[in-house]
MIDOSE-1310 file (N, C-alpha, C; in nm, 2 decimals, decimal comma, always signed):
residues 114
mkhl	-4,74/-3,64/+3,92/-4,70/-3,54/+3,82/-4,71/-3,40/+3,85; -4,75/-3,37/+3,98/-4,77/-3,23/+4,02/-4,63/-3,16/+4,03; -4,52/-3,22/+4,05/-4,41/-3,15/+4,07/-4,31/-3,15/+3,95; -4,36/-3,18/+3,84/-4,28/-3,18/+3,72/-4,26/-3,04/+3,66
tvks	-4,15/-3,02/+3,60/-4,12/-2,90/+3,52/-4,05/-2,94/+3,39; -4,04/-2,85/+3,30/-3,97/-2,88/+3,18/-3,85/-2,77/+3,18; -3,73/-2,83/+3,13/-3,60/-2,75/+3,13/-3,55/-2,77/+2,99; -3,49/-2,66/+2,94/-3,43/-2,65/+2,80/-3,33/-2,54/+2,80
rlwv	-3,24/-2,57/+2,71/-3,13/-2,48/+2,68/-3,14/-2,41/+2,54; -3,11/-2,30/+2,53/-3,11/-2,23/+2,39/-2,98/-2,20/+2,34; -2,95/-2,22/+2,21/-2,83/-2,18/+2,15/-2,86/-2,09/+2,02; -2,78/-2,00/+1,99/-2,79/-1,92/+1,87/-2,67/-1,97/+1,79
vgke	-2,71/-2,03/+1,67/-2,61/-2,09/+1,59/-2,60/-2,03/+1,45; -2,49/-2,04/+1,39/-2,47/-1,99/+1,25/-2,41/-2,11/+1,16; -2,37/-2,07/+1,05/-2,30/-2,18/+0,96/-2,18/-2,23/+1,03; -2,11/-2,15/+1,11/-1,98/-2,19/+1,16/-2,00/-2,27/+1,29
gtfl	-2,13/-2,28/+1,34/-2,15/-2,34/+1,47/-2,21/-2,25/+1,57; -2,19/-2,28/+1,70/-2,26/-2,20/+1,80/-2,20/-2,06/+1,80; -2,30/-1,96/+1,82/-2,26/-1,82/+1,84/-2,27/-1,79/+1,98; -2,39/-1,81/+2,04/-2,42/-1,79/+2,18/-2,50/-1,90/+2,24
gegr	-2,46/-1,92/+2,37/-2,53/-2,03/+2,45/-2,51/-1,98/+2,59; -2,56/-2,06/+2,68/-2,55/-2,03/+2,83/-2,41/-2,01/+2,87; -2,32/-2,10/+2,83/-2,18/-2,10/+2,87/-2,11/-1,99/+2,81; -2,13/-1,95/+2,68/-2,06/-1,84/+2,62/-2,11/-1,71/+2,68
vall	-2,24/-1,70/+2,71/-2,29/-1,58/+2,79/-2,22/-1,57/+2,92; -2,21/-1,68/+3,00/-2,15/-1,68/+3,13/-2,01/-1,63/+3,11; -1,94/-1,67/+3,01/-1,80/-1,62/+2,99/-1,79/-1,48/+2,96; -1,89/-1,42/+2,89/-1,89/-1,29/+2,85/-1,92/-1,21/+2,98
hain	-2,01/-1,25/+3,07/-2,04/-1,20/+3,20/-1,91/-1,19/+3,28; -1,83/-1,30/+3,29/-1,72/-1,31/+3,36/-1,61/-1,21/+3,31; -1,60/-1,20/+3,18/-1,50/-1,11/+3,12/-1,54/-0,96/+3,16; -1,67/-0,93/+3,15/-1,71/-0,80/+3,19/-1,68/-0,77/+3,34
rlgs	-1,71/-0,87/+3,42/-1,69/-0,85/+3,56/-1,54/-0,84/+3,60; -1,46/-0,92/+3,54/-1,31/-0,93/+3,58/-1,22/-0,85/+3,49; -1,26/-0,82/+3,37/-1,17/-0,73/+3,29/-1,06/-0,81/+3,22; -1,07/-0,95/+3,21/-0,96/-1,03/+3,16/-1,03/-1,16/+3,11
iska	-0,99/-1,21/+2,99/-1,02/-1,35/+2,95/-0,95/-1,45/+3,04; -0,83/-1,42/+3,08/-0,76/-1,52/+3,17/-0,83/-1,53/+3,30; -0,86/-1,42/+3,37/-0,93/-1,42/+3,49/-1,07/-1,49/+3,48; -1,13/-1,45/+3,37/-1,27/-1,50/+3,35/-1,26/-1,65/+3,33
aksm	-1,17/-1,71/+3,25/-1,15/-1,85/+3,23/-1,13/-1,92/+3,37; -1,03/-1,86/+3,44/-0,99/-1,92/+3,57/-1,12/-1,93/+3,67; -1,21/-1,83/+3,67/-1,32/-1,82/+3,75/-1,42/-1,93/+3,71; -1,41/-1,98/+3,59/-1,51/-2,08/+3,54/-1,44/-2,22/+3,53
nmsy	-1,32/-2,22/+3,58/-1,25/-2,36/+3,57/-1,24/-2,39/+3,42; -1,20/-2,30/+3,34/-1,18/-2,33/+3,21/-1,04/-2,29/+3,16; -0,99/-2,35/+3,07/-0,85/-2,32/+3,02/-0,86/-2,18/+2,95; -0,74/-2,11/+2,96/-0,73/-1,98/+2,89/-0,75/-2,00/+2,73
lkaw	-0,69/-2,11/+2,69/-0,70/-2,14/+2,54/-0,84/-2,16/+2,50; -0,92/-2,23/+2,58/-1,05/-2,26/+2,54/-1,14/-2,13/+2,55; -1,12/-2,05/+2,64/-1,19/-1,92/+2,66/-1,15/-1,83/+2,55; -1,03/-1,82/+2,51/-0,98/-1,73/+2,40/-1,04/-1,79/+2,27
klvk	-1,05/-1,92/+2,25/-1,11/-1,97/+2,12/-1,26/-1,94/+2,11; -1,33/-1,95/+2,23/-1,47/-1,91/+2,23/-1,49/-1,76/+2,20; -1,41/-1,67/+2,26/-1,42/-1,53/+2,23/-1,39/-1,50/+2,07; -1,28/-1,56/+2,03/-1,25/-1,55/+1,90/-1,36/-1,59/+1,80
smne	-1,42/-1,70/+1,83/-1,54/-1,76/+1,75/-1,65/-1,67/+1,76; -1,69/-1,61/+1,87/-1,80/-1,53/+1,89/-1,77/-1,38/+1,80; -1,65/-1,33/+1,82/-1,61/-1,22/+1,75/-1,62/-1,23/+1,59; -1,56/-1,35/+1,55/-1,57/-1,37/+1,40/-1,70/-1,40/+1,35
tssq	-1,79/-1,46/+1,42/-1,92/-1,49/+1,37/-2,02/-1,36/+1,37; -1,99/-1,28/+1,47/-2,06/-1,15/+1,48/-2,04/-1,05/+1,37; -2,13/-0,98/+1,35/-2,11/-0,86/+1,25/-2,03/-0,75/+1,32; -2,01/-0,75/+1,45/-1,93/-0,66/+1,52/-1,87/-0,73/+1,64
plvk	-1,74/-0,70/+1,68/-1,69/-0,77/+1,79/-1,77/-0,75/+1,92; -1,78/-0,86/+2,00/-1,84/-0,85/+2,13/-1,74/-0,82/+2,23; -1,61/-0,86/+2,22/-1,50/-0,84/+2,32/-1,39/-0,77/+2,25; -1,32/-0,68/+2,33/-1,22/-0,60/+2,27/-1,10/-0,61/+2,37
kcsg	-0,98/-0,64/+2,33/-0,86/-0,63/+2,40/-0,80/-0,50/+2,41; -0,77/-0,46/+2,53/-0,69/-0,34/+2,56/-0,56/-0,36/+2,59; -0,46/-0,30/+2,53/-0,32/-0,33/+2,55/-0,25/-0,22/+2,63; -0,14/-0,26/+2,69/-0,06/-0,16/+2,76/-0,11/-0,11/+2,90
gkdg	-0,06/+0,00/+2,93/-0,09/+0,07/+3,06/-0,01/+0,01/+3,17; +0,00/+0,08/+3,28/+0,08/+0,04/+3,39/+0,03/-0,10/+3,46; -0,10/-0,12/+3,45/-0,16/-0,24/+3,50/-0,16/-0,36/+3,40; -0,12/-0,33/+3,27/-0,10/-0,43/+3,16/-0,22/-0,46/+3,08
ggtt	-0,30/-0,37/+3,05/-0,41/-0,39/+2,96/-0,53/-0,47/+3,02; -0,60/-0,54/+2,93/-0,72/-0,62/+2,98/-0,81/-0,64/+2,87; -0,93/-0,68/+2,90/-1,03/-0,72/+2,80/-1,17/-0,65/+2,85; -1,24/-0,60/+2,75/-1,37/-0,54/+2,79/-1,47/-0,58/+2,68
ltey	-1,60/-0,58/+2,72/-1,71/-0,60/+2,64/-1,73/-0,48/+2,56; -1,77/-0,48/+2,43/-1,82/-0,38/+2,35/-1,96/-0,35/+2,38; -2,01/-0,24/+2,34/-2,16/-0,21/+2,34/-2,24/-0,33/+2,28; -2,18/-0,37/+2,16/-2,25/-0,47/+2,09/-2,25/-0,61/+2,18
ghka	-2,14/-0,63/+2,25/-2,14/-0,75/+2,34/-2,25/-0,74/+2,44; -2,26/-0,62/+2,49/-2,37/-0,61/+2,60/-2,51/-0,63/+2,54; -2,53/-0,58/+2,42/-2,66/-0,60/+2,35/-2,68/-0,75/+2,32; -2,57/-0,82/+2,28/-2,58/-0,97/+2,25/-2,63/-1,05/+2,37
iklf	-2,56/-1,01/+2,48/-2,60/-1,07/+2,61/-2,75/-1,04/+2,65; -2,79/-0,92/+2,63/-2,92/-0,88/+2,66/-3,03/-0,96/+2,58; -3,00/-0,96/+2,45/-3,09/-1,03/+2,35/-3,10/-1,18/+2,38; -2,98/-1,24/+2,41/-2,98/-1,38/+2,45/-3,07/-1,41/+2,57
eels	-3,04/-1,33/+2,67/-3,11/-1,36/+2,80/-3,26/-1,33/+2,78; -3,30/-1,23/+2,71/-3,45/-1,21/+2,68/-3,51/-1,33/+2,60; -3,43/-1,37/+2,50/-3,49/-1,49/+2,42/-3,49/-1,62/+2,51; -3,39/-1,64/+2,59/-3,39/-1,76/+2,68/-3,50/-1,75/+2,78
gkhn	-3,53/-1,63/+2,84/-3,64/-1,62/+2,92/-3,78/-1,66/+2,87; -3,79/-1,59/+2,75/-3,92/-1,60/+2,68/-3,94/-1,75/+2,63; -3,82/-1,81/+2,59/-3,82/-1,95/+2,55/-3,86/-2,05/+2,67; -3,81/-2,03/+2,79/-3,84/-2,11/+2,90/-3,98/-2,08/+2,95
qyls	-4,02/-1,95/+2,94/-4,16/-1,92/+2,98/-4,26/-1,99/+2,90; -4,23/-1,99/+2,76/-4,33/-2,05/+2,68/-4,33/-2,20/+2,70; -4,22/-2,27/+2,71/-4,22/-2,41/+2,74/-4,29/-2,44/+2,87; -4,27/-2,37/+2,97/-4,33/-2,39/+3,10/-4,49/-2,38/+3,09
qkfe	-4,53/-2,27/+3,02/-4,67/-2,26/+3,00/-4,74/-2,37/+2,92; -4,68/-2,41/+2,81/-4,72/-2,51/+2,72/-4,72/-2,64/+2,80; -4,61/-2,68/+2,89/-4,61/-2,80/+2,96/-4,72/-2,80/+3,06; -4,74/-2,70/+3,14/-4,84/-2,70/+3,23/-4,98/-2,72/+3,17
kqlk	-5,01/-2,66/+3,05/-5,14/-2,69/+2,98/-5,15/-2,83/+2,94; -5,04/-2,88/+2,89/-5,05/-3,02/+2,84/-5,07/-3,12/+2,96; -5,01/-3,09/+3,08/-5,02/-3,18/+3,19/-5,17/-3,18/+3,24; -5,23/-3,06/+3,23/-5,37/-3,07/+3,27/-5,46/-3,15/+3,18
ef	-5,42/-3,16/+3,06/-5,49/-3,24/+2,96/-5,45/-3,38/+2,96; -5,34/-3,42/+3,02/-5,28/-3,55/+3,02/-5,36/-3,66/+3,10
């Protein structure tokens, strides 16, 4: 039992369903990095339609949009994260880190008593 660890995933949910989870946060990071929902979806082997639906769902569930589309320009627009989107990522990652830290500490303590 020396080499056992506990793993868990965290989701933030509302009445409509999942708001944030690891996959959605990864999509937000990809959008931020690549400047496009289409490019972000492709980088994650996800269809554009699925990525667009996830972004739409997050924007509708949130009190403020996480992602903003930019239209036009010579390069044809793109997509960016809002400041609120960056804050949502930071909050989720902090919660997830604390969640996993707590579970690991609790599990190690329980293993000693097992």
